[in-house]
C-alpha positions in Angstrom: -23.0 131.6 7.2 -25.7 132.7 9.3 -27.5 129.6 11.3 -30.9 131.4 12.1 -32.6 133.0 9.0 -36.0 135.1 9.0 -38.9 135.0 6.0 -41.9 137.5 6.3 -45.1 137.1 4.3 -47.9 139.8 5.1 -48.0 140.1 8.7 -46.2 136.8 9.7 -42.6 135.9 9.9 -41.2 132.8 10.1 -37.8 132.0 12.2 -35.7 128.6 11.0 -33.1 127.6 12.9 -30.6 126.0 9.9 -27.9 123.9 11.4 -28.9 120.4 10.2 -25.9 118.8 10.6 -25.7 119.8 13.9 -29.2 118.6 14.6 -30.0 122.4 15.1 -27.9 122.5 18.2 -27.4 125.8 20.4 -24.6 127.5 20.9 -24.2 130.8 22.2 -23.5 132.2 18.6 -27.2 130.4 17.5 -28.6 131.7 20.7 -27.5 135.2 20.1 -28.6 134.9 15.5 -32.2 133.9 17.7 -32.0 136.8 19.9 -31.5 138.9 16.7 -34.0 137.8 14.7 -36.3 138.2 17.2 -35.8 141.7 18.2 -35.5 142.7 14.7 -39.0 141.7 14.2 -40.8 145.2 13.5 -44.8 146.0 14.2 -45.8 144.7 10.8 -45.0 140.9 12.3 -48.3 139.9 14.4 -47.3 136.1 14.5 -44.1 134.3 14.4 -43.2 130.7 13.7 -40.2 129.1 15.0 -39.2 125.8 13.7 -35.7 123.8 12.5 -34.4 122.6 9.9 -34.0 119.0 8.7 -35.1 116.5 11.1 -34.5 118.2 14.2 -36.6 121.4 15.5 -33.3 121.9 18.1 -32.0 118.3 19.5 -30.5 120.4 22.7 -27.3 122.6 23.6 -24.3 122.1 21.8 -22.6 119.3 23.9 -18.9 119.9 22.4 -19.3 123.8 23.0 -20.5 123.1 26.6 -18.2 120.6 27.6 -15.3 123.0 27.5 -17.3 125.9 29.6 -16.4 127.0 32.9 -19.0 127.7 35.6 -18.4 131.6 34.4 -18.7 130.9 30.6 -21.9 128.7 31.6 -23.4 131.3 33.9 -23.0 133.3 30.7 -24.5 131.1 28.4 -27.5 130.8 30.5 -27.9 134.3 30.8 -28.4 134.4 27.0 -31.0 131.8 27.1 -33.2 133.3 29.7 -32.6 137.0 28.1 -33.9 134.9 24.6 -36.9 133.3 26.3 -37.7 136.6 27.9 -37.9 138.7 24.7 -40.0 135.9 23.1 -42.3 135.7 26.1 -42.7 139.7 25.5 -42.8 139.9 22.3 -46.1 142.2 20.9 -46.7 139.2 18.9 -47.4 135.2 19.4 -44.9 132.8 19.0 -46.0 129.3 17.5 -43.2 126.4 17.9 -43.3 124.2 14.8 -41.6 121.3 16.3 -40.6 118.8 13.5 -38.6 116.3 15.0 -36.3 116.3 18.4 -36.9 119.6 20.9 -34.7 118.3 23.6 -32.9 119.8 26.3 -32.3 123.7 25.1 -35.2 123.1 22.7 -37.9 122.1 24.6 -37.0 125.3 26.5 -37.0 127.4 23.6 -40.2 125.7 22.4 -41.5 126.5 25.8 -40.4 129.9 25.4 -43.3 130.0 22.7 -46.7 130.5 23.3 -48.1 127.3 22.4 -46.3 124.1 20.7 -47.9 122.4 17.8 -45.6 118.9 17.0 -45.4 116.6 14.3 -45.8 113.2 14.5 -42.0 112.7 14.3 -41.4 114.6 17.0 -40.0 114.0 20.7 -39.1 116.1 23.7 -37.5 115.8 26.9 -34.8 117.5 29.0 -32.3 115.3 29.7 -29.6 117.7 30.9 -29.5 115.4 34.5 -28.4 112.5 32.1 -25.5 114.9 31.7 -24.8 115.7 35.0 -26.4 119.5 34.5 -30.4 120.3 34.7 -32.2 122.8 31.8 -30.6 126.5 32.3 -32.7 128.2 29.6 -35.6 128.5 32.2 -37.0 124.4 31.4 -37.8 124.1 34.8 -39.9 126.7 35.6 -42.2 127.2 32.0 -42.3 123.1 31.8 -43.8 122.9 35.9 -46.3 126.1 34.7 -47.0 123.9 31.7 -47.9 121.0 32.6 -47.8 121.1 36.7 -45.0 120.4 39.1 -45.5 116.6 39.9 -45.1 115.9 35.5 -42.2 118.6 35.4 -40.4 116.7 38.2 -40.6 113.6 36.6 -39.8 115.0 33.4 -36.3 116.9 34.6 -35.7 113.9 37.0 -35.7 110.5 34.6 -34.1 112.6 32.1 -37.1 110.8 29.8 -37.9 111.5 26.4 -41.1 111.4 25.3 -43.5 111.3 21.5 -45.4 113.4 20.7 -48.6 112.1 21.4 -47.6 111.8 25.2 -46.2 115.2 25.1 -50.1 116.3 24.1 -51.3 114.1 26.6 -49.5 116.2 29.2 -49.9 119.4 27.8 -46.8 120.1 26.9 -47.6 120.5 23.2 -51.1 121.2 22.0 -51.5 118.9 18.5 -50.2 116.3 16.9 -50.1 116.8 12.7 -48.6 114.5 10.0 -45.1 115.7 9.2 -45.8 116.8 5.9 -48.6 119.1 6.9 -46.7 121.0 10.0 -45.8 124.0 8.3 -49.4 124.4 6.5 -51.5 123.4 10.1 -49.2 126.1 11.6 -49.2 128.4 8.9 -52.9 128.5 9.0 -53.5 129.3 12.8 -50.5 131.8 12.6 -52.7 133.4 9.4 -55.9 133.2 11.9 -53.7 135.2 14.7 -52.4 137.9 12.8 -56.3 138.5 10.9 -57.5 139.0 14.4 -57.2 142.9 16.1 -53.1 143.1 17.1 -53.8 145.6 20.0 -56.3 142.8 21.3 -53.9 140.0 21.0 -50.8 141.5 22.6 -52.9 142.4 25.1 -53.9 138.7 25.7 -50.9 137.6 25.2 -49.6 140.0 28.2 -52.3 139.2 30.4 -51.7 135.8 30.2 -48.2 136.1 31.4 -48.9 138.8 34.2 -51.4 136.7 35.6 -49.3 133.1 35.7 -47.6 134.4 39.0 -50.1 136.7 40.1 -53.1 136.0 42.6 -56.7 135.3 40.5 -57.8 138.7 41.9 -55.0 140.8 40.8 -55.0 138.6 37.5 -58.7 139.7 36.7 -58.0 143.4 38.1 -55.3 143.2 35.3 -57.8 141.9 32.9 -60.0 144.4 32.9 -57.6 147.1 33.5 -56.3 145.5 29.5 -59.5 145.3 28.4 -61.1 148.9 28.9 -57.8 150.4 27.3 -58.7 148.9 24.2 -62.2 150.3 23.8 -61.4 153.8 22.0 -58.9 152.4 19.8 -59.4 152.7 16.2 -59.5 148.7 15.7 -62.3 148.4 18.3 -64.4 151.1 16.6 -64.0 149.1 13.0 -64.4 145.3 15.0 -67.8 146.3 16.3 -69.0 148.4 13.3 -68.4 145.3 11.0 -69.4 142.9 13.1 -73.2 145.4 13.4 -72.8 145.7 9.7 -72.2 142.4 8.8 -68.9 143.0 7.1 -65.0 142.0 7.2 -63.0 144.8 9.8 -59.5 145.0 8.7 -57.4 146.0 11.2 -54.8 148.7 11.5 -53.0 148.1 14.8 -54.5 151.6 15.7 
């Protein structure tokens, strides 16, 4: 039975990890299923939601599976995790992590590969790998530092400390905290808002922000200017600006 399911409603896809008996722990098979799920989302999708079934988003990697890995096996597992993160970051649509419970180790790394995180009041996040005498292997050291700064990243990675949802927001890991019973509704509304905007513009904004992270300010601004100019002349740009002038609602085709 599949451990990952995808549901598409309109232009919004919801990818759910369904391994609640293991707290949605990641093993090579689950990572491969997630890779296939995100690769399989076509241009009809304008926003995606990633979440987990039960009381965990992803409680981490499957330690029983990892315990038997050789260095070569571990390298392959890490490569698969990085490939998944890169696929999510380079997707033409934003991905929102709906963190309903534990997001630890590989779970937090997966959430950090999303564009932003909305957390339930029951969420707890952390990178506890050093307590097992290893380090994050799916990009956690790098994405966390870029999101919250090197100092906080060092503290969390070096201590392996788990933090609650409100502290995760104060650190900048998550955008906001919502009640558990409203999490999916709140994230669904956000996803629908994004999906109703010009898809070429949203994709360009995602691409520019990502590319600009590692560039100088002058280079990043040049990337932005080029992307801004490239959107002019599209059907969506004309439709959006005409609707604004005419005081009507624009419908975007993605062309």
